[in-house]
C-alpha positions as CSV (number, residue, x, y, z in Angstrom):
1,M,-12.0,18.3,23.1
2,T,-9.7,17.8,26.0
3,K,-7.8,14.0,26.1
4,L,-9.7,13.1,29.0
5,K,-13.2,13.6,27.3
6,N,-12.2,11.0,24.4
7,L,-11.2,8.6,26.8
8,A,-14.4,9.0,28.5
9,L,-16.1,7.6,25.3
10,L,-14.0,4.3,25.5
11,G,-15.6,3.5,28.9
12,M,-12.3,4.6,30.7
13,T,-11.1,6.4,33.6
14,M,-7.5,7.6,33.7
15,L,-5.1,10.2,35.7
16,M,-3.4,12.3,32.8
17,V,-0.2,11.9,35.0
18,A,2.7,9.5,34.3
19,G,2.7,6.4,35.3
20,I,-1.2,5.7,36.1
21,F,-2.4,2.7,34.2
22,V,-5.8,1.6,32.8
23,A,-7.1,-1.8,32.4
24,T,-7.9,-3.0,29.2
25,S,-10.5,-6.3,28.7
26,G,-9.4,-7.1,32.2
27,Q,-6.6,-8.7,30.9
28,E,-3.5,-6.4,30.9
29,E,-2.4,-2.8,31.8
30,V,-1.2,-0.5,29.7
31,K,0.5,2.8,29.9
32,Y,0.0,6.3,28.4
33,G,2.9,7.7,27.7
34,G,6.4,7.5,26.4
35,T,8.3,7.9,23.2
36,L,8.5,4.9,20.8
37,R,11.7,5.0,18.5
38,V,11.5,3.6,15.3
39,G,13.8,2.6,12.4
40,V,12.3,2.1,8.9
41,D,14.1,1.6,6.4
42,A,13.4,4.7,3.9
43,S,11.9,7.8,3.7
44,P,9.0,8.8,1.6
45,G,10.5,11.3,-0.6
46,V,6.4,12.9,-1.0
47,L,3.9,13.0,1.6
48,D,0.9,13.6,-0.5
49,T,-1.2,10.7,-0.3
50,H,-3.4,11.2,-3.6
51,L,-0.6,11.6,-5.7
52,V,1.9,8.8,-4.4
53,S,1.9,5.4,-4.1
54,S,4.8,4.3,-1.5
55,G,4.7,2.2,1.5
56,S,6.9,4.4,3.4
57,L,4.7,6.7,3.3
58,E,1.9,4.3,4.6
59,P,2.0,4.1,7.7
60,L,2.2,7.7,8.3
61,A,-0.9,8.1,6.7
62,L,-2.8,5.3,8.7
63,D,-1.2,7.2,12.2
64,C,-2.1,10.0,11.0
65,L,-4.5,10.7,8.2
66,S,-8.6,9.3,7.8
67,Q,-10.8,8.0,5.0
68,L,-14.3,7.6,5.0
69,V,-14.4,3.9,5.1
70,V,-11.5,1.1,5.5
71,F,-11.5,-2.7,5.0
72,D,-11.8,-4.9,8.1
73,E,-9.7,-7.5,8.9
74,N,-11.8,-9.9,6.4
75,N,-12.2,-7.7,3.9
76,A,-15.1,-6.3,4.1
77,V,-16.1,-2.2,3.8
78,M,-16.4,-1.1,7.4
79,P,-16.8,2.6,8.9
80,Q,-14.3,5.1,9.3
81,L,-14.9,9.0,8.6
82,A,-18.2,7.7,7.7
83,S,-20.7,6.0,10.3
84,S,-23.1,4.4,8.0
85,W,-24.3,5.0,4.1
86,D,-27.6,4.1,2.2
87,I,-27.0,2.6,-1.5
88,S,-30.0,3.6,-4.1
89,E,-31.5,1.0,-5.7
90,D,-30.1,1.4,-9.0
91,R,-26.6,1.7,-7.2
92,L,-26.2,5.5,-9.2
93,T,-26.6,7.1,-5.7
94,Y,-24.5,6.8,-2.4
95,T,-25.5,8.9,0.4
96,L,-22.8,9.0,3.2
97,H,-23.2,9.7,6.8
98,L,-20.6,11.3,8.6
99,R,-19.0,11.1,11.9
100,K,-19.9,14.2,14.1
101,G,-17.5,15.8,16.3
102,I,-14.4,14.9,15.1
103,T,-11.4,17.3,15.2
104,F,-8.6,18.3,12.5
105,H,-5.0,18.5,13.8
106,D,-5.1,22.1,13.4
107,G,-8.4,22.2,15.4
108,T,-11.1,23.0,12.4
109,E,-14.1,20.5,12.5
110,F,-14.4,18.0,10.3
111,T,-17.6,18.6,7.8
112,A,-19.2,17.1,4.3
113,E,-17.4,19.5,3.1
114,D,-13.7,18.7,3.8
115,A,-14.7,15.1,2.5
116,E,-16.5,16.8,-0.7
117,A,-13.2,19.0,-1.4
118,S,-10.7,16.2,-0.8
119,I,-12.9,13.6,-3.6
120,M,-12.6,16.2,-6.0
121,R,-8.8,17.3,-5.4
122,F,-8.5,13.3,-6.2
123,L,-10.5,13.5,-9.1
124,D,-8.6,15.8,-10.4
125,M,-4.9,15.1,-10.3
126,S,-4.8,11.7,-8.4
127,P,-3.0,8.9,-10.8
128,R,-6.2,6.4,-9.2
129,A,-8.5,9.2,-10.4
130,D,-10.1,6.6,-13.0
131,D,-10.6,4.5,-10.4
132,I,-13.8,6.5,-9.6
133,S,-14.0,8.3,-13.0
134,A,-18.4,7.2,-12.1
135,V,-18.2,9.7,-9.9
136,N,-20.1,12.7,-11.7
137,K,-21.1,14.8,-8.5
138,V,-20.4,15.5,-5.1
139,E,-22.9,17.4,-3.3
140,V,-22.9,18.4,0.7
141,I,-26.5,18.2,2.0
142,D,-25.7,19.0,5.0
143,S,-22.3,19.1,7.5
144,A,-22.7,15.0,8.2
145,T,-24.0,14.2,5.2
146,L,-22.7,13.6,1.4
147,E,-24.3,12.9,-1.3
148,I,-21.9,10.8,-4.3
149,K,-23.7,10.3,-7.7
150,L,-22.2,7.7,-9.9
151,S,-22.7,7.8,-14.0
152,Y,-23.0,4.2,-13.8
153,P,-22.5,1.2,-11.1
154,M,-19.4,0.7,-10.0
155,H,-17.3,-0.6,-6.4
156,L,-17.2,2.9,-5.1
157,L,-17.1,1.8,-1.2
158,S,-14.3,-0.2,-2.1
159,Q,-11.8,2.3,-4.0
160,L,-13.3,5.1,-1.0
161,A,-11.7,2.7,1.2
162,N,-8.3,1.1,-0.7
163,P,-5.3,1.7,1.4
164,K,-2.9,2.1,-1.2
165,M,-2.5,6.0,-2.4
166,P,-5.4,6.4,-0.5
167,L,-8.3,8.9,-0.6
168,T,-7.5,10.7,2.9
169,I,-9.4,13.6,4.0
170,F,-8.0,16.4,4.2
171,P,-9.3,20.1,5.6
172,K,-10.7,22.3,2.9
173,E,-8.6,25.0,3.5
174,V,-5.5,22.5,2.7
175,M,-7.0,21.0,-0.1
176,V,-8.5,24.6,-1.8
177,N,-6.6,26.9,-2.7
178,P,-8.0,30.9,-2.4
179,D,-8.6,31.2,-6.0
180,G,-10.3,28.0,-6.0
181,T,-8.2,26.0,-7.4
182,F,-6.8,22.8,-5.5
183,L,-3.8,22.5,-4.1
184,G,-0.8,21.5,-6.5
185,P,1.7,18.3,-6.2
186,G,4.5,18.7,-3.8
187,E,2.7,21.2,-2.0
188,I,1.9,19.1,1.1
189,N,4.7,19.0,3.7
190,A,4.7,18.8,7.6
191,D,3.0,22.2,7.8
192,N,0.0,20.9,5.9
193,F,-0.6,17.0,6.3
194,I,-3.6,17.3,8.7
195,G,-5.8,14.9,9.0
196,T,-7.7,13.6,12.2
197,G,-5.7,10.7,13.1
198,P,-4.4,9.8,16.4
199,F,-1.1,11.0,15.8
200,K,-0.1,14.4,14.1
201,L,3.0,14.9,12.4
202,V,4.8,18.1,13.9
203,E,8.3,17.7,12.5
204,R,9.7,15.8,9.1
205,T,13.9,16.1,8.1
206,P,15.3,14.0,5.4
207,D,16.4,11.7,7.8
208,Y,13.5,11.5,10.5
209,F,9.7,12.2,11.3
210,I,8.3,12.8,14.4
211,L,4.5,12.1,15.5
212,E,2.5,13.0,18.5
213,R,-0.4,12.5,20.2
214,F,-3.7,14.4,19.2
215,E,-5.1,15.4,22.1
216,D,-8.5,15.5,20.7
217,Y,-8.7,12.5,18.5
218,V,-12.2,11.0,18.7
219,P,-11.6,7.4,18.9
220,D,-14.4,5.0,16.9
221,T,-15.9,3.4,19.9
222,A,-19.2,2.1,17.3
223,N,-16.8,-0.4,16.2
224,P,-13.8,-2.7,17.6
225,L,-10.6,-2.8,16.4
226,S,-10.6,-4.6,13.0
227,G,-8.0,-4.5,10.2
228,L,-7.6,-0.4,9.3
229,G,-10.4,0.1,11.1
230,G,-12.5,0.6,15.0
231,T,-11.4,2.3,18.5
232,K,-8.0,3.0,18.0
233,I,-6.2,4.5,20.9
234,A,-2.7,7.0,20.6
235,Y,-1.3,5.7,24.3
236,L,2.3,6.7,23.1
237,D,3.2,10.9,23.4
238,R,5.0,10.5,20.8
239,V,6.8,8.3,17.7
240,E,10.0,9.2,16.3
241,L,10.5,7.4,12.7
242,Y,14.4,7.7,12.1
243,C,14.9,6.2,8.6
244,V,18.0,3.7,8.0
245,P,18.3,2.6,4.8
246,E,21.5,0.0,6.0
247,A,19.1,-3.5,8.1
248,T,22.7,-4.0,9.8
249,A,22.2,-0.7,11.7
250,R,18.8,-0.8,12.2
251,V,19.4,-4.7,13.7
252,A,22.3,-3.4,15.7
253,G,19.9,-0.3,16.7
254,L,17.7,-2.2,18.2
255,L,20.0,-4.6,20.0
256,T,22.0,-1.6,21.4
257,G,18.8,0.1,22.6
258,Q,18.8,2.6,19.8
259,Y,15.2,1.8,19.0
260,D,12.7,0.2,20.0
261,L,11.5,-1.0,17.1
262,V,12.6,-1.5,13.9
263,L,10.8,-2.5,10.5
264,G,11.3,-4.6,7.1
265,I,14.4,-6.6,8.1
266,P,15.6,-8.6,5.9
267,L,15.6,-12.9,6.5
268,T,19.4,-13.1,7.3
269,K,18.9,-11.2,10.4
270,Y,16.2,-13.6,11.7
271,N,18.6,-15.8,13.8
272,E,20.4,-13.2,15.2
273,L,17.5,-11.5,16.2
274,A,15.6,-15.0,17.0
275,S,18.2,-15.7,19.3
276,A,18.4,-12.4,21.4
277,P,16.8,-12.1,24.5
278,D,14.9,-9.0,25.4
279,V,13.8,-9.1,21.5
280,T,10.8,-10.1,20.2
281,V,10.3,-11.1,16.4
282,V,6.9,-11.3,15.0
283,K,5.9,-12.2,11.6
284,F,3.9,-10.2,9.3
285,D,2.0,-11.4,6.9
286,P,0.5,-11.0,4.4
287,Y,3.2,-8.3,3.6
288,L,4.2,-7.9,-0.4
289,W,4.8,-10.2,-3.0
290,P,7.5,-9.0,-5.4
291,M,6.9,-8.6,-9.2
292,L,7.8,-6.9,-12.4
293,E,6.7,-4.2,-14.5
294,F,7.3,-3.9,-18.0
295,N,7.9,-0.6,-19.9
296,Q,6.5,-1.3,-23.4
297,L,7.8,1.8,-24.9
298,Q,10.9,0.9,-24.6
299,P,13.1,-2.1,-26.6
300,P,13.0,-4.5,-26.4
301,T,10.2,-5.2,-23.8
302,N,8.1,-3.3,-26.4
303,D,7.8,-6.9,-27.7
304,L,5.2,-9.5,-26.3
305,R,7.0,-12.3,-27.6
306,I,10.8,-11.1,-25.1
307,R,7.9,-10.5,-22.2
308,Q,7.0,-14.4,-22.1
309,A,10.7,-14.8,-22.7
310,I,11.5,-13.4,-19.7
311,L,8.3,-15.1,-18.0
312,A,9.8,-18.5,-19.1
313,C,13.1,-18.3,-18.0
314,L,11.9,-17.6,-14.3
315,N,12.7,-19.8,-11.5
316,M,10.0,-18.3,-8.9
317,E,11.1,-20.7,-6.4
318,E,14.8,-20.0,-6.6
319,I,14.3,-15.8,-6.3
320,L,11.9,-16.4,-3.6
321,G,14.7,-18.9,-1.9
322,F,17.0,-16.4,-2.5
323,L,15.2,-12.8,-0.9
324,Q,14.1,-15.3,2.1
325,A,17.6,-16.7,3.4
326,G,16.2,-19.9,2.2
327,L,13.7,-20.3,5.1
328,G,10.7,-21.9,3.9
329,E,8.2,-20.6,5.9
330,F,8.5,-17.0,4.8
331,Y,7.6,-17.9,1.2
332,T,5.1,-19.2,-0.6
333,L,4.5,-19.9,-4.8
334,N,1.4,-18.7,-5.6
335,P,0.3,-17.5,-9.3
336,G,-2.6,-16.0,-7.6
337,L,-3.3,-11.7,-7.5
338,F,-4.5,-12.5,-3.9
339,W,-3.3,-14.3,-0.6
340,P,-4.1,-18.2,-0.4
341,N,-6.6,-17.1,3.0
342,Q,-8.2,-14.5,0.9
343,K,-10.1,-17.5,0.4
344,T,-13.3,-15.7,-1.8
345,L,-11.0,-14.0,-4.1
346,W,-8.4,-16.6,-4.3
347,S,-7.7,-18.4,-7.6
348,D,-4.8,-20.3,-9.2
349,A,-5.6,-19.4,-12.5
350,G,-2.8,-19.7,-14.9
351,K,-0.6,-21.6,-12.5
352,E,0.5,-23.5,-15.6
353,L,2.3,-20.4,-17.0
354,Y,3.5,-19.6,-13.6
355,N,7.1,-20.7,-12.5
356,Q,7.5,-22.3,-15.8
357,H,11.8,-22.1,-15.2
358,D,12.2,-23.5,-19.0
359,P,15.3,-22.2,-20.4
360,E,14.4,-23.7,-24.0
361,K,11.0,-21.9,-24.4
362,A,12.7,-18.7,-23.6
363,K,15.3,-19.2,-26.2
364,A,13.0,-20.5,-28.7
365,L,11.1,-17.1,-27.9
366,M,13.4,-14.6,-28.0
367,E,14.8,-16.0,-31.6
368,E,11.5,-15.8,-32.9
369,A,11.3,-11.8,-31.6
370,G,15.1,-11.5,-33.5
371,Y,16.5,-10.6,-29.9
372,Q,20.3,-9.5,-30.9
373,G,21.7,-9.1,-27.8
374,E,20.2,-5.4,-27.2
375,Q,20.5,-4.4,-23.7
376,I,17.7,-4.5,-20.7
377,T,18.1,-1.6,-18.2
378,I,16.6,-3.5,-14.6
379,L,14.9,-0.1,-12.2
380,T,15.6,-0.8,-8.8
381,S,16.6,0.2,-5.5
382,P,18.5,-1.0,-2.6
383,D,16.2,0.8,0.0
384,Y,14.3,-2.5,0.1
385,Y,15.9,-5.2,-0.2
386,W,13.1,-7.7,-1.7
387,A,13.5,-5.0,-4.7
388,Q,17.4,-5.4,-5.0
389,S,17.4,-8.8,-4.4
390,T,14.3,-9.6,-7.0
391,A,17.0,-7.6,-9.5
392,L,19.5,-9.5,-8.7
393,A,18.2,-12.9,-8.9
394,I,16.1,-12.1,-12.5
395,A,19.2,-10.7,-14.1
396,D,21.0,-14.1,-13.0
397,Q,18.5,-16.2,-14.5
398,M,18.0,-14.1,-18.1
399,R,21.6,-13.9,-18.2
400,A,21.5,-17.9,-18.1
401,V,19.3,-17.7,-20.6
402,G,21.0,-15.0,-23.3
403,F,19.9,-11.8,-22.2
404,N,22.2,-8.7,-22.0
405,V,21.3,-7.9,-18.4
406,K,22.3,-4.0,-16.2
407,L,21.0,-2.9,-13.5
408,W,20.1,0.4,-12.6
409,S,19.7,0.9,-8.9
410,V,19.1,4.4,-7.4
411,D,17.8,5.3,-3.8
412,W,13.8,5.0,-3.1
413,G,12.9,8.6,-3.4
414,S,14.1,8.9,-6.5
415,I,11.7,6.3,-8.2
416,P,8.9,8.4,-9.1
417,T,10.8,10.6,-11.5
418,L,12.0,7.8,-13.0
419,Q,9.7,5.1,-13.1
420,I,7.8,6.9,-16.8
421,A,7.9,5.0,-20.2
422,E,10.2,7.6,-21.6
423,Q,13.3,6.7,-19.1
424,P,15.5,4.6,-20.4
425,W,14.5,0.9,-18.2
426,N,13.6,-1.8,-19.1
427,I,11.8,-3.9,-16.0
428,Y,10.9,-2.1,-12.4
429,T,11.0,-4.5,-9.8
430,T,8.5,-3.6,-7.0
431,A,5.9,-5.3,-5.0
432,V,2.1,-5.3,-4.2
433,S,1.4,-5.5,-0.8
434,C,-2.0,-6.9,0.6
435,R,-5.0,-6.2,-1.9
436,F,-8.6,-6.8,-1.0
437,D,-10.8,-6.1,-4.1
438,L,-9.8,-7.0,-7.9
439,S,-10.8,-3.7,-8.6
440,Q,-7.6,-2.4,-6.3
441,F,-5.7,-3.8,-9.2
442,Y,-7.1,-2.3,-12.4
443,L,-4.2,0.9,-11.9
444,F,-1.5,-1.8,-12.7
445,I,-2.1,-4.1,-14.5
446,D,-4.4,-2.3,-16.8
447,V,-1.9,-1.3,-20.0
448,L,-5.4,1.2,-21.4
449,N,-5.8,2.9,-18.5
450,P,-4.4,6.7,-17.7
451,W,-1.7,5.2,-15.1
452,A,-0.5,3.3,-17.3
453,K,0.3,5.9,-20.2
454,I,3.0,7.1,-18.0
455,H,4.6,4.0,-16.9
456,Y,3.9,1.8,-19.6
457,G,3.8,3.3,-22.4
458,D,1.3,5.3,-24.5
459,P,-0.7,2.6,-26.1
460,E,-1.4,4.5,-29.3
461,I,2.4,3.8,-29.9
462,T,2.6,0.8,-27.7
463,K,-0.1,-1.1,-29.7
464,P,-1.1,-3.4,-26.8
465,S,-1.9,-6.7,-27.5
466,A,-4.9,-8.8,-28.2
467,Y,-4.3,-9.9,-24.7
468,A,-4.1,-6.8,-23.2
469,R,-7.4,-5.5,-24.9
470,L,-9.1,-8.6,-23.8
471,L,-8.3,-7.8,-20.1
472,H,-9.4,-4.0,-20.1
473,D,-12.7,-4.8,-21.2
474,V,-13.0,-7.8,-18.7
475,L,-11.7,-5.4,-16.1
476,K,-14.3,-2.8,-17.2
477,L,-17.6,-5.6,-17.0
478,D,-15.6,-6.3,-13.2
479,E,-16.5,-2.5,-13.1
480,T,-20.1,-2.6,-13.0
481,T,-20.4,-6.3,-11.9
482,F,-22.1,-7.1,-8.2
483,D,-22.8,-11.0,-8.5
484,D,-19.7,-13.0,-6.0
485,S,-19.7,-16.0,-8.4
486,V,-19.6,-14.2,-11.4
487,R,-16.5,-11.0,-10.3
488,A,-14.8,-14.5,-9.3
489,A,-14.8,-16.1,-12.8
490,I,-13.6,-12.9,-13.9
491,I,-10.6,-13.2,-11.5
492,E,-9.9,-16.5,-12.8
493,I,-9.7,-14.7,-16.8
494,V,-8.0,-11.8,-15.7
495,Q,-4.9,-13.9,-14.4
496,E,-5.0,-16.1,-17.1
497,L,-5.1,-13.1,-19.7
498,L,-2.0,-12.1,-17.3
499,Y,0.4,-15.0,-18.0
500,R,-0.3,-14.7,-21.8
501,D,0.7,-11.2,-22.0
502,P,2.5,-10.2,-18.4
503,V,2.4,-6.5,-17.9
504,I,3.6,-8.0,-14.7
505,I,5.7,-10.6,-13.0
506,K,4.1,-11.9,-10.1
507,I,7.4,-14.3,-8.6
508,G,5.6,-15.2,-5.3
509,D,4.4,-14.1,-1.6
510,I,7.0,-13.3,1.2
511,S,6.2,-12.7,4.8
512,S,8.4,-10.2,6.7
513,I,9.8,-9.6,10.1
514,N,9.2,-7.2,12.2
515,A,11.0,-6.7,15.8
516,Y,10.7,-5.5,18.7
517,A,12.1,-4.8,22.9
518,N,10.2,-6.7,24.8
519,Y,9.0,-3.9,26.9
520,V,6.7,-2.4,23.6
521,K,3.1,-3.9,23.7
522,G,0.2,-4.1,21.5
523,Y,2.0,-3.8,18.3
524,R,0.2,-5.1,15.2
525,A,0.9,-5.0,11.4
526,V,-2.1,-4.8,9.6
527,Y,-1.4,-4.0,5.8
528,R,1.4,-1.7,6.9
529,P,2.9,-1.4,10.4
530,T,0.8,1.1,13.2
531,F,1.5,3.0,16.0
532,W,-2.6,3.0,17.5
533,N,-2.7,1.2,20.5
534,V,0.8,0.3,21.0
535,W,2.1,1.2,24.3
536,L,5.6,0.6,26.4
537,E,6.0,-1.4,29.4
538,K,8.7,0.4,31.3
């Protein structure tokens, strides 16, 4: 389908000539064309969305790839490649009705066979496969109908909509090799990063990525833009993403006109950007909550009392202030897994063990555990300011109560190969982006799931505590519970258990800032930065 046909679906008329404008919503005029130059803080080392959870990969996934369903701005599941669905009374059969006339970037038509191949490959090798382990059959009914059968009820749509390590849909010819085996790890690259999104990846180097408008993209005109779904339009001809790890260089590039938009800016640069006359600074919220993950295979963090001691010693407000340059409007003390504005999900359960800042309690737990000054290694990366700053802040607070702490700082691209339990680290500083359902936390808070075996240690060796085993059972109950009030109670229990055996430690909620030249219009960041519906007024 040509670009003109696609835009006709939106009820618009345009001439494909530079400088011609069309009206949207009767208020603003948008211009097609131009190149958006973006300075980003890190480069994804791997392009396989089924296998890698990476904040640097997600903008590419959101702009180039598609899922069957996504979340809207109210945390509800909405259509993307699936236009509608039917669920059997026993919740064991989901029938997905797929959109027709959708084309992949390679020119092939999207059908149910592509969706089936992507789901089966995800089940075969994704670290998130356990999230949809109830799937026991995926059947192509016809080219536009897919039937998914479950062995027991689960929150299937929420898992299909999960934007973290998303179940994106690739062509079957990409996912399945000629011999019938699935495409292996590390085999997705710029040549076969093929989706149905408004932009396509045309070039990749270690230092930059080039996206171009996909001329045959078909917007979802049946649903207004909301959250990660709805009507998306590629106004830009081209998006160039330059990997610039140093924040000062990104800011300088924006101020000198080298970049049009810069992402992941630490708040130490806020005043400089806010005072620039030709720059707009936007608050990206909800952004992240920084956290610690514990390696439960390596001593001394294999001891529950040491993990509890670290939780007890931390002053979360001091850490958040350090991360956010003391700007209180950009951070929030929050013990909950969810953001306070997610009113149906948020709870403050466990708050009495959050932000304790109790050095004496920490020292008592260290003594009880028999701590003798063993080294605790914190794995972190300078590529993200929140990762490195969290590591520096907690290291200082841990040393203050007598822990022997060493920082192991590496480039972000190396993290996936190092963040395994057999590597010599004890704490890993990372962050969680906005989640839309408790099921999306299963992957990294349950030490008994398969992913945890890789990152936290084999439970046959680590011998998880009674708290951790109860948490596992509670999450299994949540998996098959569909009553909202019961699930709200489960969230409270989960949080209480996480503070008693800290598999992870949440620091708090932080906002970020993105900044762009005033001629950049329509930019919005929902979950992650995206470039659809953005245009240049110049």
